[in-house]
N, C-alpha and C positions, 0 to 999 in steps of 0.2 A: 399459905397461898398455893394455888395450883401450880405456879411456876417454879416452886422450889421442891417439888416432889420428884422422886426417882433420881436418875443420874444427874450429875452436875459437872460443870467444867470450871477448873481453876484457871484464872487468867492473872497476868502480872500487871498489864497496862490497860488493856481494853476492859471496859465495864459494860455489862448488859443491864438495861433498864426497861421495865415494863412501863410504857407510856400510854395514858388514857386521855380521852377527850372529855373536857369539862364543858358541858353544854351551857351551863349558866354563865360562864365567862367567855366561851368561844375560843378557848385555848387548849393546848395539849400540855399535860402535866406528867413528869416522871414520878411515879408513885412508889416504886419499890425496885431495889436491886435484885436481879435474878441471875441464875447461873446456868441457864440453857434457854433455848428458844421454844416457847410453847404457842406463840401467836402465829397467825397465817402470814403476817407481814413483818418485815424487818428492814432496817436501814443502817448504813454506816456513814458518818458525817465527815466533813472536810476540816481544814485547819481553822484555828481561832474560833471554835464553837464551844461556848460554855454549855452546860447540861441543858439549861432551859431554852437557850437559842437553838441548839441542835434538835431538841424535842419537837419544837414547833416547825422549824425549817424542814426537817426530814419528813414530817407528816404531810406537808404540802407537796414534797417531791413524790411521795408514795401515791398520793391522790392523783397527781398529774400523770404518773407512769401507768397506773392501773385503772384509773377512772372508777374505782370501787368505793363503796361506802363502808367504813369500818370505824370502830370506836376504840381500838387499842392496837398497839404494835410493839415490837421489841427494838429498842435503839441499841446498836452496838456502838457505844460512845467511845470515840477516840479523844481522850481528854486533851485540851489545849495545853501546850507547854511553851508558850511564847512563840512569836512568829519565826525567829531564827531557828529554834529547835524543831518546830513543826516542819519547816522547809527542809531542814537537814534530814529528818525522818523520811520525808517524801523522796528525797534524792537517793537515800540509801536503798529504799525499796526499788526505785527505778533502775539503779545500777546492779541490781541482782542480789544485794545483801538481804539477809533474813532479819527484818526488824521484829522486835518483840510484839508489837501490836498486830502484825500480820500472822505471826505464829499463834498468838492468842485466838485470833479469829479462825484460823485453820482448825484449831481444836474444837471450836464451837460448831463449825461446819461438819467435822467428823462425827461429833456426837449426834447432831440432828440427822445426818445421813444414816448412821447405824440404827437409829430409832425409826427411820422411815418417815420423818416429819417433813411435810411439804411446806416450803417457805418461798414467798415472793419478796425479793430483795430490790432495794434501790440504793445506789451509791452516788455521792456527790463530791466533786472536787478531789481532795486527797483521798477520800473514801474509795474512789475508783481504783487507785493504786493498791490500797489495802485489800479490797475485796478480790481484785484480780490475782494478787500475789497469794492471798489466803487459799483461793481455789487451787492454784498450782501446788501449794504446799500440802494441802489436804490429800490430793491425789485420789485415785479411784473414781468410782462412779458417783456423781453428784446430781443425777437426774431428778432428784427431789427438789432442786432449786430452779427458780426463774430469776433472772437479773434484769436490771435496767440501769444505765449509767447516764447521769446528768452532769454536764460540764466537768467531766472527769479528767484528772491529770494522768490517767492511764493511757498508754498507746493502744489504739484499736487493734492493730495487727497482733501484738503480743497477747492482748486480752482474748481476742478471738481464738488464738491457738490454745490458750489455757482452758477456755470454755469448751472447745471441741473435745479436748482430751478427757474432760470430766463429764461430757454429755449434759452440759448445762444449757437450758433454753434462755436465750437473750432477746429481750424486746428491742434492744438497739441502743443507740447513743443520741441523747438530746443535747446537742452542742450548738449554742448560738454562733452564727458565722464569724463574729468578731470577738469571741471570748478568748482571752489570753490563756486560760488554763488548758483547755483541750488543744488549742492550736499550737501554742509555743511550749508550754510545760509538757504536754502530752506528745509532742512531735507528731501531730496528726495531719499536718499539711506541709507540703514542700513549696507552697506558693509564697514567695517573699512579700507580696503585697498583703496577704492575709496576716503574715507575721508582723509587719510594720503597723498595719491597721489595728491589730489586736493590742500591741504594745502602746500605741498612741491613745487608744480608747480605754485602756486599763492602766493608768499611771500608777495606781496603788494596788499591788497584788493582794493586799489584805482585804480589799473591797469585794473580791470575788470568792472569798472563803465560804 
């Protein structure tokens, strides 16, 4: 496969998958494990996403973010490890600890940057924390990247600082006004009404993964 030629990145937790559109079924299918990004588009998923769910969900987020037509992308799949462990992983990254999944993605970003590969990224839910932290860990100039964050658990101020340091172009944040993840988990509002409304309207955090 073209995706497995040249340099490759070893990861411990994060898995890279080439995902292609199956026009006969109208679905997105992970067709092969890859070890670097060779596609124009890439995405990192949130919590409680098995591989097939993440493949289809993140394709929709990419289409919404960029409005482009494409037939393949690379999924930086953050494997689900049960709700409690996924939540613990998110919390560790938010508190400044270097989780393995963020370190893995940082190495992927390093390799793409060194190769000069242009990539349009979207991150959803926990994926927002992972991508923001990975950009910080990668360091240096990452102007080969464009990002978009959808209902991210990452804090906007922290993420903006990480993106500025790395010269990353950001399309912005698509956060529904009553979404629990960006409002409460991401600490992106100080409005107590929004906090309460988000919690009331999202009684099950697993629903927004």
